[in-house]
C-alpha positions in Angstrom: -197.1 -81.2 109.0 -197.2 -79.5 112.1 -198.7 -82.8 113.7 -195.7 -85.0 112.4 -193.4 -82.5 114.2 -195.3 -82.2 117.3 -195.2 -86.3 117.4 -191.5 -86.3 117.0 -191.0 -83.6 119.5 -193.1 -85.8 121.8 -190.9 -88.9 121.3 -187.9 -86.9 121.9 -188.8 -84.9 124.8 -186.4 -86.3 127.3 -183.5 -85.7 124.8 -184.6 -82.6 123.3 -186.0 -80.2 126.0 -184.7 -77.3 126.9 -184.4 -76.0 130.5 -185.2 -72.4 131.9 -188.7 -72.6 129.9 -187.3 -73.1 126.3 -183.8 -71.4 127.2 -185.4 -67.9 127.3 -184.0 -66.4 130.7 -185.0 -63.1 132.2 -181.1 -62.2 132.4 -179.4 -61.5 128.8 -176.2 -62.9 129.4 -173.2 -60.0 128.6 -175.8 -57.2 130.0 -173.1 -55.7 131.7 -169.8 -55.6 130.5 -166.7 -52.9 130.9 -167.0 -50.1 133.1 -170.0 -51.5 134.9 -169.1 -50.5 138.5 -167.7 -46.9 137.5 -170.0 -44.3 139.0 -171.4 -41.8 136.4 -172.2 -38.3 136.2 -175.9 -36.6 138.1 -179.0 -36.4 136.1 -181.1 -37.9 133.5 -179.3 -40.3 131.0 -181.0 -42.6 128.4 -179.4 -45.7 127.2 -180.7 -47.6 124.0 -179.3 -51.1 123.2 -180.0 -53.1 120.0 -179.6 -56.8 120.7 -179.6 -59.4 118.1 -179.2 -63.5 118.6 -179.1 -66.3 116.6 -178.9 -70.0 118.1 -179.7 -73.5 117.6 -179.7 -76.8 119.2 -180.2 -80.3 118.0 -180.9 -83.8 119.6 -181.0 -87.3 118.6 -181.9 -90.9 119.4 -180.8 -94.4 118.2 -183.0 -97.4 118.4 -181.9 -100.6 119.3 -183.2 -102.4 116.3 -181.8 -99.9 113.6 -183.1 -96.4 113.0 -183.2 -93.2 115.1 -185.0 -89.9 115.4 -183.3 -86.5 114.9 -184.7 -83.3 115.8 -183.6 -79.6 115.6 -184.5 -76.2 116.9 -183.3 -72.8 115.8 -184.0 -69.2 116.9 -183.5 -65.5 115.7 -184.3 -62.5 118.2 -184.3 -58.9 117.9 -184.7 -56.4 120.5 -184.9 -52.7 121.0 -184.3 -51.7 124.5 -184.8 -48.3 125.8 -183.8 -47.3 129.6 -184.6 -43.8 131.1 -182.9 -43.3 134.4 -181.8 -40.5 136.6 -178.6 -40.5 138.8 -179.1 -38.7 142.3 -176.3 -36.4 143.1 -176.8 -36.7 147.0 -175.0 -39.7 148.2 -177.3 -42.8 149.3 -175.4 -44.8 151.9 -172.3 -43.0 150.5 -172.6 -44.3 147.3 -174.2 -42.9 144.0 -177.8 -44.0 143.3 -179.2 -44.9 140.0 -182.7 -45.6 139.1 -184.2 -46.7 135.5 -187.1 -48.5 133.8 -186.2 -50.4 130.6 -188.9 -50.6 127.9 -188.3 -53.2 125.2 -190.0 -54.4 121.8 -188.9 -56.9 119.6 -189.1 -60.0 117.0 -188.3 -63.7 117.3 -188.6 -66.2 114.5 -188.3 -69.7 115.7 -188.6 -73.0 113.8 -188.4 -76.7 114.9 -187.9 -79.9 112.3 -187.6 -83.5 112.8 -186.6 -86.9 110.9 -187.6 -90.4 111.9 -185.5 -93.0 110.4 -186.7 -96.8 110.2 -184.7 -99.9 110.5 -185.1 -100.3 106.7 -183.7 -96.8 106.2 -186.8 -95.1 105.2 -187.7 -91.4 107.0 -190.4 -89.5 107.8 -189.8 -85.8 108.5 -191.8 -82.6 109.2 -190.9 -78.6 110.2 -192.8 -75.9 111.8 -192.1 -72.4 112.3 -193.3 -69.3 113.9 -193.0 -65.6 114.3 -194.0 -63.0 116.7 -193.2 -59.3 117.6 -194.5 -56.8 119.9 -193.7 -55.0 123.2 -191.8 -57.1 125.4 -191.6 -57.1 129.5 -190.6 -54.3 131.7 -187.3 -54.3 133.8 -187.0 -51.8 136.5 -183.6 -51.6 137.9 -181.7 -49.7 140.5 -178.0 -49.7 141.7 -175.6 -48.1 144.3 -171.9 -47.3 143.1 -169.0 -46.5 145.3 -165.5 -45.5 144.0 -162.0 -45.5 145.9 -159.4 -44.5 143.9 -159.1 -47.4 141.1 -161.4 -49.5 142.4 -165.5 -49.2 141.9 -167.8 -51.2 143.4 -171.6 -51.8 142.6 -174.7 -53.7 143.8 -177.8 -53.7 141.8 -181.7 -55.1 142.1 -183.7 -55.6 138.7 -187.3 -57.0 138.1 -189.0 -58.5 135.4 -192.3 -57.6 135.1 -194.6 -59.7 132.8 -196.3 -57.1 130.6 -194.9 -58.5 127.2 -196.8 -60.6 124.1 -196.8 -63.9 125.3 -198.5 -67.1 124.1 -197.7 -70.7 125.7 -199.5 -72.2 122.6 -197.1 -70.9 119.8 -193.5 -71.4 119.2 -192.3 -68.1 118.9 -192.9 -65.2 121.7 -191.3 -61.5 123.0 -192.5 -61.8 126.5 -191.7 -64.6 129.0 -195.1 -64.7 131.0 -193.8 -64.9 134.5 -192.3 -62.4 137.1 -188.7 -62.5 138.2 -186.0 -60.8 140.3 -182.5 -60.6 140.2 -179.4 -59.0 142.2 -176.3 -59.0 142.0 -172.8 -57.2 142.7 -169.9 -55.7 140.4 -166.6 -54.5 140.5 -164.6 -52.5 138.2 -160.6 -51.9 138.4 -160.0 -48.5 136.3 -156.1 -47.7 136.0 -154.9 -44.2 134.8 -152.7 -45.9 132.2 -155.9 -46.6 130.3 -156.4 -50.5 131.4 -159.7 -51.4 132.8 -161.4 -54.9 133.9 -165.0 -55.1 135.1 -166.8 -58.5 136.6 -170.5 -58.7 137.6 -172.2 -61.6 139.3 -175.6 -62.1 140.0 -178.6 -64.4 140.7 -182.0 -64.7 139.0 -185.3 -66.0 141.0 -188.0 -67.1 138.6 -191.3 -67.1 139.7 -194.2 -69.7 138.3 -195.5 -68.8 135.0 -199.3 -68.9 135.9 -200.1 -69.8 132.0 -198.1 -73.0 132.1 -197.6 -73.8 135.9 -193.9 -74.2 134.9 -191.2 -72.6 137.2 -187.6 -72.1 136.0 -185.0 -73.0 138.5 -182.4 -70.1 139.5 -179.9 -68.8 137.6 -176.5 -67.8 138.4 -174.6 -65.6 135.8 -171.2 -63.6 135.9 -170.4 -61.3 133.0 -166.9 -59.9 132.2 -165.3 -56.9 130.5 -161.8 -55.8 129.9 -160.5 -52.8 127.8 -157.8 -50.5 127.0 -158.1 -47.0 126.0 -156.1 -45.1 123.4 -157.4 -42.0 124.4 -160.6 -40.4 126.2 -162.5 -40.8 123.2 -161.8 -44.6 122.0 -161.1 -48.4 123.8 -161.0 -51.7 122.6 -161.1 -54.8 124.5 -162.7 -58.3 125.1 -165.8 -59.9 126.7 -167.1 -62.8 128.2 -169.9 -64.4 130.2 -170.8 -67.7 132.4 -174.3 -68.5 132.7 -175.5 -71.5 134.9 -178.5 -72.8 136.7 -178.0 -73.5 140.1 -181.4 -74.9 140.6 -183.5 -77.5 138.5 -186.8 -76.4 137.0 -190.0 -77.7 138.3 -193.8 -78.4 137.1 -192.3 -80.0 133.9 -192.3 -83.4 132.4 -191.0 -85.4 135.7 -188.8 -88.0 133.5 -186.2 -85.1 133.0 -185.2 -85.1 136.6 -183.0 -82.5 137.9 -183.4 -80.1 134.8 -180.9 -77.5 134.1 -179.3 -75.2 131.8 -175.8 -73.5 131.3 -173.7 -71.6 128.5 -170.8 -69.3 127.9 -169.8 -66.9 125.4 -166.7 -64.6 124.5 -165.8 -62.3 122.0 -164.4 -58.9 121.2 -165.7 -54.9 122.0 -165.1 -51.5 120.9 -166.4 -48.1 122.7 -166.0 -44.6 121.5 -167.2 -41.5 123.3 -167.7 -37.8 121.8 -170.0 -35.2 122.1 -172.8 -33.6 120.0 -173.6 -30.0 121.6 -174.5 -30.4 125.2 -174.8 -34.1 124.8 -172.6 -36.5 125.4 -172.6 -39.8 123.6 -171.3 -43.3 124.1 -171.2 -46.1 121.7 -170.4 -49.7 122.5 -170.3 -52.5 120.2 -169.5 -56.0 121.6 -170.3 -59.5 120.3 -170.1 -63.4 121.9 -169.5 -66.5 120.3 -171.1 -69.2 122.7 -170.1 -72.4 123.6 -170.6 -75.2 126.2 -174.3 -75.2 126.1 -176.4 -77.6 127.6 -180.1 -78.0 127.6 -180.0 -74.3 125.9 -179.9 -73.5 122.4 -176.1 -72.2 121.2 -175.0 -69.6 118.9 -174.1 -65.9 119.0 -175.4 -62.3 119.9 -174.3 -59.0 119.7 -175.2 -55.7 121.8 -175.2 -52.1 120.1 -175.5 -49.8 122.8 -176.0 -45.8 122.5 -176.0 -44.0 125.9 -176.9 -40.4 126.1 -176.3 -37.7 129.4 -176.2 -34.3 129.5 -172.5 -34.5 130.6 -170.0 -36.9 129.4 -170.4 -39.6 131.7 -167.6 -41.8 133.3 -169.0 -45.0 132.7 -168.7 -46.4 129.1 -171.1 -49.5 129.4 
């Protein structure tokens, strides 16, 4: 059965291949949302994100003498990201410096299927699936934030260190298998009336995957968040993202030519802040429905973020 699926995948490779090395990007679209550029309180903090994603893709081709080929892929992912960090009290370049390191672990379930139909209507089909779980890659991050009244600005830099579970011969994996660097800028408008709007734009450079010789192109991404606070403790709003490759992948099948991926998503969000003794707690739940995908699985994803600090933080992302 796996051999049948493999043959079908090879036949349809130019139509069904996924850019960004299978659509698994370093940057999680929607990673930044509301209050992204608002400075926090100095000291240690801990952020935990539970991330879930479900996506699929299909492709087909018709033969000139009748019949055709149809293949599909589906993936389900669950990740836990834990980021201990420290915000410095002394200004750096007149801004607030934050340093953090994200550890992650997760599970990925992937399945593929294919149906080959002949001119006479007869068909053969096959399917295969794989699951992987374990520790994922490491993500060091640094940011600088400045506040000028209602206007807040941010610049950040993030890396991806390939320490996670990765096997190029398997359908599923929780590590990406290559180094990457990401950087960008952010802005948050925070009105005394309770209205907030944030936008964060960045660019990812992917290094060559030494296991496959494949290099994903540069990825541009823009995350949006807007909300209205009904009180100091509760807000609701909307989130969105645009993800787009700006340079093609290389090292893969040359028949694909310039190979790019893109996807967009949008959805609701809600946040709640409260105190447990001397610990300030921020909760944020947001979800995205994806659309306009190209050479990348399309579906939905959701974030549940829990942030802990010694004092009530100004940022609620």
